[in-house]
C-alpha positions, 0 to 999 in steps of 0.5 A: 962612241956607239949608243949604249941602251939599258933595256928592262924586261919587267917581271910583269911582262915575262911572267904571270905575276898573279900566278907563282912561278909562271913564265910567259914563254911565248912572250919571252920568245917574241921579246928575244926576237925583237931584240935580235931584230933591233941589233941586226938593224943597228949593228952599232947598238950596244945593249945591256938587258935586265929583267925583273923576277916577277912571280918567281923571286917576288913570290918567295921574297914575300914569304920570307920578307927578304927585301927588309933584311935577313937575320936568322936561319929561316931568313937565310933559307929564304935568301937562298930560295929567292936566289934559286927562283930568280936564277930559274927565271933567268934560265928561261930568259937566257934560253929565249935569247939563245934561241933567237941567235943572240950571243949573251951572258948572264951576270947574276948580281948575287955572285958579285954585288954588295949592298948597304941598306938596300943600295948597291955599293960594290959591283965590279963592272969590268966583265960587263964592259968586256962583254959589251966590247965584244958584242956579247949581250950582258944580262942582269936581273933582280936578285938577292945580295949580301948587305952590310946593314941588313945582312941580305936584301933584294936588289931590283933591276932598277937598283942595278941599273942605277948603279951601272948607269953611273959607271957605264953611262948609257944614253937611254934606259928603257923599262918595258912592262905591261902598262902603256906608260905612267898614268896620272890616275891609276888604276882608272888609266884615262890620262897617260903622262907623255913626259915627266921631269923632277918638277912635274912629278910632284903634280901627278905623284898621288895618282901614279899607283903601285903594282898589281900582283907580287912586287916587293920592290915598290911598283910604278912609283918607285920606278919613276922616282929612281929614274928621276934621280938618275936623269937628274944626276946624269945630264942628257940621259933619258928613261922611258916607261912603256908597254912591251905587250904592244906588238913590236914595241920593244924593237921600235923603242930600241930604234928610237921611237917613243912608245910611252912616258919619257922621263928626263931632267928639268 
């Protein structure tokens, strides 16, 4: 079976997270071009792309507290606004992929995923499987979801990847953001960690840090913990956290070159 890779384009990479509702259009075009190059170089590569909400969904979500739950009319108004902002950014991503000549389709989680206390419990993956089988690039993104406990919530791209990985079984998960990897001394950034396992993470956890700008889903520490849980549950799978700012880094990572911090099981 050809390799399946999940690639996240972080919200910090594709938007200016310090300025509300600001996409980085030139960066999106560059990233789409790199993805097209990687797919051309390896026709057997199966790829699923996810992207964060950056200064779009996170800005609205902070205003309404959507991640924590939805209880009243104001909350549901915010739920709808976060969904609209997340879709707005997804439109920019899909346009960039289209302009790069990549057959792709968006799969909005809010339309099909159900959560319970912030975790995906139900999401029919057959349409995504069929897209992959027919060489159509499926795209998911951080989005709102109805939640059986909280009423409504927000699911990060990592939340979505965690659910889909257990059914689609990717060999690799690549998380491209602004940081070169995981730092043992954030925000000083003098000691980048080359590899993290569940055992070694305990030694560096205090220095990993959170996120710059708007981020309602936990920042770097949360990302590392989620990836550690996954690689522990799915033997043989690895995850990598790296910078998508470096020229050509996404194409190289898709081609198998380690570009940042590798997360693997013990």
